[in-house]
Biopython code that builds the backbone (N, CA, C, O; Angstrom):
import numpy as np
from Bio.PDB.StructureBuilder import StructureBuilder

atoms = [
    (1, "MET", "N", (88.264, 99.822, 102.522)),
    (1, "MET", "CA", (88.104, 100.765, 101.045)),
    (1, "MET", "C", (88.820, 101.675, 101.103)),
    (1, "MET", "O", (89.524, 101.996, 102.061)),
    (2, "ILE", "N", (88.697, 102.323, 99.833)),
    (2, "ILE", "CA", (89.979, 103.124, 99.296)),
    (2, "ILE", "C", (89.309, 103.975, 100.072)),
    (2, "ILE", "O", (88.311, 103.821, 100.776)),
    (3, "THR", "N", (90.084, 105.021, 99.818)),
    (3, "THR", "CA", (90.099, 106.701, 100.300)),
    (3, "THR", "C", (90.395, 107.319, 98.949)),
    (3, "THR", "O", (90.929, 106.920, 97.914)),
    (4, "LYS", "N", (89.625, 108.882, 99.520)),
    (4, "LYS", "CA", (89.861, 109.779, 98.161)),
    (4, "LYS", "C", (91.332, 110.430, 98.074)),
    (4, "LYS", "O", (91.564, 111.407, 97.361)),
    (5, "ARG", "N", (91.911, 110.048, 98.551)),
    (5, "ARG", "CA", (93.362, 110.840, 98.515)),
    (5, "ARG", "C", (94.134, 109.659, 97.890)),
    (5, "ARG", "O", (95.192, 109.876, 97.299)),
    (6, "ILE", "N", (93.590, 108.322, 98.015)),
    (6, "ILE", "CA", (94.876, 107.982, 97.232)),
    (6, "ILE", "C", (93.818, 107.598, 95.811)),
    (6, "ILE", "O", (94.532, 107.846, 94.839)),
    (7, "ILE", "N", (92.656, 107.184, 95.384)),
    (7, "ILE", "CA", (92.161, 107.364, 93.647)),
    (7, "ILE", "C", (92.485, 108.942, 93.412)),
    (7, "ILE", "O", (92.455, 109.120, 92.194)),
    (8, "SER", "N", (92.749, 110.019, 94.009)),
    (8, "SER", "CA", (93.237, 111.341, 93.441)),
    (8, "SER", "C", (95.273, 111.034, 92.944)),
    (8, "SER", "O", (96.097, 111.377, 92.097)),
    (9, "PHE", "N", (95.185, 110.426, 93.822)),
    (9, "PHE", "CA", (97.264, 110.223, 93.244)),
    (9, "PHE", "C", (97.293, 109.766, 92.555)),
    (9, "PHE", "O", (98.138, 110.167, 91.755)),
    (10, "PHE", "N", (96.480, 108.516, 92.115)),
    (10, "PHE", "CA", (96.440, 107.342, 90.708)),
    (10, "PHE", "C", (95.442, 108.487, 89.676)),
    (10, "PHE", "O", (96.148, 108.719, 88.694)),
    (11, "THR", "N", (94.303, 109.143, 89.564)),
    (11, "THR", "CA", (94.227, 109.458, 88.838)),
    (11, "THR", "C", (95.034, 110.293, 88.297)),
    (11, "THR", "O", (95.054, 110.271, 87.066)),
    (12, "PHE", "N", (95.849, 111.176, 88.927)),
    (12, "PHE", "CA", (96.840, 112.367, 88.700)),
    (12, "PHE", "C", (98.585, 111.602, 87.981)),
    (12, "PHE", "O", (99.394, 112.004, 87.144)),
    (13, "GLY", "N", (98.501, 110.491, 88.779)),
    (13, "GLY", "CA", (99.319, 110.065, 87.947)),
    (13, "GLY", "C", (99.160, 109.298, 86.613)),
    (13, "GLY", "O", (99.942, 109.395, 85.667)),
    (14, "VAL", "N", (98.110, 108.564, 86.650)),
    (14, "VAL", "CA", (97.109, 108.193, 85.144)),
    (14, "VAL", "C", (97.236, 109.965, 83.977)),
    (14, "VAL", "O", (97.839, 110.034, 82.906)),
    (15, "PHE", "N", (96.632, 110.886, 84.520)),
    (15, "PHE", "CA", (97.043, 111.666, 83.920)),
    (15, "PHE", "C", (98.381, 112.398, 83.500)),
    (15, "PHE", "O", (98.664, 112.822, 82.379)),
    (16, "LEU", "N", (99.084, 112.446, 84.568)),
    (16, "LEU", "CA", (100.598, 113.360, 84.101)),
    (16, "LEU", "C", (101.394, 111.927, 82.998)),
    (16, "LEU", "O", (102.093, 112.127, 82.005)),
    (17, "ILE", "N", (100.976, 110.451, 83.616)),
    (17, "ILE", "CA", (101.771, 109.903, 82.343)),
    (17, "ILE", "C", (101.087, 110.117, 80.969)),
    (17, "ILE", "O", (101.627, 110.804, 80.102)),
    (18, "LEU", "N", (100.212, 109.678, 80.837)),
    (18, "LEU", "CA", (98.882, 110.434, 79.409)),
    (18, "LEU", "C", (99.874, 111.470, 78.890)),
    (18, "LEU", "O", (100.636, 111.452, 77.923)),
    (19, "ALA", "N", (99.617, 112.410, 79.870)),
    (19, "ALA", "CA", (100.607, 113.717, 79.337)),
    (19, "ALA", "C", (101.995, 113.562, 79.011)),
    (19, "ALA", "O", (102.547, 113.815, 77.941)),
    (20, "GLY", "N", (102.456, 113.142, 80.010)),
    (20, "GLY", "CA", (103.627, 112.563, 79.331)),
    (20, "GLY", "C", (104.470, 111.802, 77.698)),
    (20, "GLY", "O", (105.510, 111.958, 77.058)),
    (21, "ALA", "N", (102.880, 110.728, 77.628)),
    (21, "ALA", "CA", (103.125, 110.248, 76.895)),
    (21, "ALA", "C", (103.104, 111.005, 75.699)),
    (21, "ALA", "O", (104.115, 110.802, 75.027)),
    (22, "ILE", "N", (102.458, 111.655, 75.293)),
    (22, "ILE", "CA", (101.845, 112.550, 74.381)),
    (22, "ILE", "C", (102.657, 113.341, 74.083)),
    (22, "ILE", "O", (102.994, 113.345, 72.899)),
    (23, "THR", "N", (103.464, 114.578, 75.263)),
    (23, "THR", "CA", (104.967, 115.471, 75.025)),
    (23, "THR", "C", (105.847, 114.094, 74.291)),
    (23, "THR", "O", (106.843, 114.618, 73.792)),
    (24, "LYS", "N", (105.883, 113.016, 74.097)),
    (24, "LYS", "CA", (106.910, 112.129, 74.729)),
    (24, "LYS", "C", (106.766, 111.900, 72.487)),
    (24, "LYS", "O", (107.671, 111.618, 71.701)),
    (25, "VAL", "N", (105.501, 112.139, 72.246)),
    (25, "VAL", "CA", (105.264, 111.528, 70.505)),
    (25, "VAL", "C", (105.653, 113.041, 70.374)),
    (25, "VAL", "O", (106.720, 112.998, 69.762)),
    (26, "LEU", "N", (105.366, 114.323, 70.615)),
    (26, "LEU", "CA", (105.204, 115.977, 70.295)),
    (26, "LEU", "C", (107.095, 116.663, 69.912)),
    (26, "LEU", "O", (107.590, 117.589, 69.271)),
    (27, "LYS", "N", (107.833, 114.924, 71.218)),
    (27, "LYS", "CA", (109.407, 115.429, 71.353)),
    (27, "LYS", "C", (109.558, 116.513, 72.144)),
    (27, "LYS", "O", (110.180, 117.418, 71.587)),
    (28, "TRP", "N", (109.258, 116.705, 73.089)),
    (28, "TRP", "CA", (108.965, 117.994, 73.997)),
    (28, "TRP", "C", (110.208, 117.585, 75.446)),
    (28, "TRP", "O", (110.119, 116.743, 76.339)),
    (29, "PRO", "N", (111.250, 118.565, 75.148)),
    (29, "PRO", "CA", (112.488, 117.997, 76.507)),
    (29, "PRO", "C", (111.922, 117.218, 77.525)),
    (29, "PRO", "O", (112.422, 116.187, 77.974)),
    (30, "GLN", "N", (110.037, 118.136, 78.160)),
    (30, "GLN", "CA", (110.437, 117.818, 79.464)),
    (30, "GLN", "C", (109.339, 116.768, 79.547)),
    (30, "GLN", "O", (108.574, 116.685, 80.507)),
    (31, "ALA", "N", (109.304, 115.863, 78.335)),
    (31, "ALA", "CA", (108.651, 114.568, 78.451)),
    (31, "ALA", "C", (108.918, 113.036, 79.658)),
    (31, "ALA", "O", (108.303, 112.010, 79.949)),
    (32, "ASN", "N", (109.887, 113.544, 79.947)),
    (32, "ASN", "CA", (110.474, 112.295, 80.227)),
    (32, "ASN", "C", (110.193, 112.831, 82.006)),
    (32, "ASN", "O", (110.002, 111.930, 82.823)),
    (33, "LEU", "N", (110.188, 114.231, 82.471)),
    (33, "LEU", "CA", (109.905, 114.452, 83.829)),
    (33, "LEU", "C", (108.438, 114.547, 83.809)),
    (33, "LEU", "O", (107.947, 114.628, 84.935)),
    (34, "LEU", "N", (107.690, 114.558, 82.925)),
    (34, "LEU", "CA", (106.426, 114.189, 83.241)),
    (34, "LEU", "C", (105.551, 112.716, 83.314)),
    (34, "LEU", "O", (104.480, 112.357, 83.805)),
    (35, "LEU", "N", (107.189, 111.776, 82.149)),
    (35, "LEU", "CA", (106.563, 110.573, 82.626)),
    (35, "LEU", "C", (106.893, 109.882, 84.254)),
    (35, "LEU", "O", (106.229, 109.060, 84.885)),
    (36, "ALA", "N", (108.304, 110.644, 84.651)),
    (36, "ALA", "CA", (108.486, 109.927, 85.743)),
    (36, "ALA", "C", (107.821, 110.402, 87.197)),
    (36, "ALA", "O", (108.028, 110.078, 88.367)),
    (37, "ILE", "N", (107.116, 111.130, 86.681)),
    (37, "ILE", "CA", (106.884, 111.636, 88.076)),
    (37, "ILE", "C", (104.689, 111.233, 87.800)),
    (37, "ILE", "O", (103.900, 111.007, 88.717)),
    (38, "GLY", "N", (104.533, 111.259, 87.094)),
    (38, "GLY", "CA", (103.015, 110.005, 87.286)),
    (38, "GLY", "C", (103.561, 109.078, 87.771)),
    (38, "GLY", "O", (102.883, 108.485, 88.610)),
    (39, "LEU", "N", (105.040, 108.502, 87.489)),
    (39, "LEU", "CA", (105.676, 107.355, 87.634)),
    (39, "LEU", "C", (105.504, 107.019, 89.475)),
    (39, "LEU", "O", (105.257, 105.966, 90.063)),
    (40, "LEU", "N", (105.822, 108.760, 90.118)),
    (40, "LEU", "CA", (106.091, 108.089, 91.023)),
    (40, "LEU", "C", (104.715, 108.442, 91.895)),
    (40, "LEU", "O", (104.526, 107.834, 92.948)),
    (41, "PHE", "N", (103.719, 109.479, 91.413)),
    (41, "PHE", "CA", (102.328, 109.181, 92.082)),
    (41, "PHE", "C", (101.514, 108.169, 91.911)),
    (41, "PHE", "O", (100.549, 107.876, 92.617)),
    (42, "GLU", "N", (101.954, 107.560, 90.847)),
    (42, "GLU", "CA", (101.402, 105.738, 90.943)),
    (42, "GLU", "C", (102.081, 105.017, 92.282)),
    (42, "GLU", "O", (101.412, 104.657, 93.251)),
    (43, "LEU", "N", (103.503, 104.868, 92.173)),
    (43, "LEU", "CA", (103.826, 104.388, 93.277)),
    (43, "LEU", "C", (103.069, 105.038, 94.515)),
    (43, "LEU", "O", (102.449, 104.251, 95.230)),
    (44, "VAL", "N", (103.055, 106.145, 94.788)),
    (44, "VAL", "CA", (102.633, 106.540, 95.808)),
    (44, "VAL", "C", (101.034, 106.523, 96.705)),
    (44, "VAL", "O", (100.493, 106.643, 97.804)),
    (45, "ALA", "N", (100.879, 106.329, 95.571)),
    (45, "ALA", "CA", (99.316, 105.601, 94.969)),
    (45, "ALA", "C", (99.048, 104.129, 95.944)),
    (45, "ALA", "O", (98.282, 103.838, 96.863)),
    (46, "VAL", "N", (99.984, 103.513, 95.286)),
    (46, "VAL", "CA", (100.262, 101.945, 95.589)),
    (46, "VAL", "C", (100.619, 101.615, 97.129)),
    (46, "VAL", "O", (99.960, 100.986, 97.957)),
    (47, "LEU", "N", (101.688, 102.149, 97.226)),
    (47, "LEU", "CA", (102.345, 101.846, 98.769)),
    (47, "LEU", "C", (100.932, 103.023, 99.781)),
    (47, "LEU", "O", (100.702, 102.570, 100.902)),
    (48, "LEU", "N", (100.312, 104.024, 99.508)),
    (48, "LEU", "CA", (99.280, 104.415, 100.827)),
    (48, "LEU", "C", (98.114, 103.192, 100.627)),
    (48, "LEU", "O", (97.518, 103.086, 101.699)),
    (49, "PHE", "N", (97.684, 102.416, 99.812)),
    (49, "PHE", "CA", (96.732, 101.723, 99.745)),
    (49, "PHE", "C", (97.747, 100.485, 100.546)),
    (49, "PHE", "O", (97.412, 100.232, 101.703)),
    (50, "ILE", "N", (98.589, 99.951, 100.153)),
    (50, "ILE", "CA", (99.249, 98.434, 100.540)),
    (50, "ILE", "C", (99.251, 99.082, 102.293)),
    (50, "ILE", "O", (98.401, 98.611, 103.049)),
    (51, "TRP", "N", (100.031, 99.931, 102.728)),
    (51, "TRP", "CA", (99.730, 100.957, 103.988)),
    (51, "TRP", "C", (98.162, 100.644, 104.813)),
    (51, "TRP", "O", (97.987, 100.028, 105.864)),
    (52, "LYS", "N", (97.381, 101.152, 104.128)),
    (52, "LYS", "CA", (96.618, 100.701, 104.616)),
    (52, "LYS", "C", (95.492, 99.176, 104.630)),
    (52, "LYS", "O", (94.472, 98.989, 105.293)),
    (53, "LYS", "N", (95.928, 98.605, 103.993)),
    (53, "LYS", "CA", (95.475, 97.394, 104.135)),
    (53, "LYS", "C", (95.965, 96.511, 104.971)),
    (53, "LYS", "O", (95.422, 95.518, 105.455)),
    (54, "LEU", "N", (97.552, 97.136, 105.183)),
    (54, "LEU", "CA", (98.784, 95.966, 106.102)),
    (54, "LEU", "C", (97.706, 96.936, 107.729)),
    (54, "LEU", "O", (96.956, 96.230, 108.404)),
    (55, "LYS", "N", (97.820, 98.177, 108.001)),
    (55, "LYS", "CA", (97.105, 98.631, 108.946)),
    (55, "LYS", "C", (95.604, 97.993, 109.615)),
    (55, "LYS", "O", (95.276, 98.058, 110.800)),
    (56, "LYS", "N", (94.835, 97.382, 108.510)),
    (56, "LYS", "CA", (93.750, 96.760, 108.997)),
    (56, "LYS", "C", (93.705, 95.385, 109.914)),
    (56, "LYS", "O", (92.625, 94.929, 110.290)),
]
sb = StructureBuilder()
sb.init_structure("model")
sb.init_model(0)
sb.init_chain("A")
sb.init_seg("    ")
for serial, (resi, resn, name, xyz) in enumerate(atoms, 1):
    if name == "N":
        sb.init_residue(resn, " ", resi, " ")
    sb.init_atom(name, np.array(xyz, "f"), 0.0, 1.0, " ", f" {name:<3s}", serial, name[0])
structure = sb.get_structure()
């Protein structure tokens, strides 16, 4: 079962990626940073999901 923590990391990562994409269109200098942090949160969510599946 997917825990609330994994869902939270995943949705926050999606939010940051969307915010980064919007700021990329607006040509803000922090756009790449938002995209990178969003991808990092997505990676953490995937790794936590895999870790939970392997522990079972």
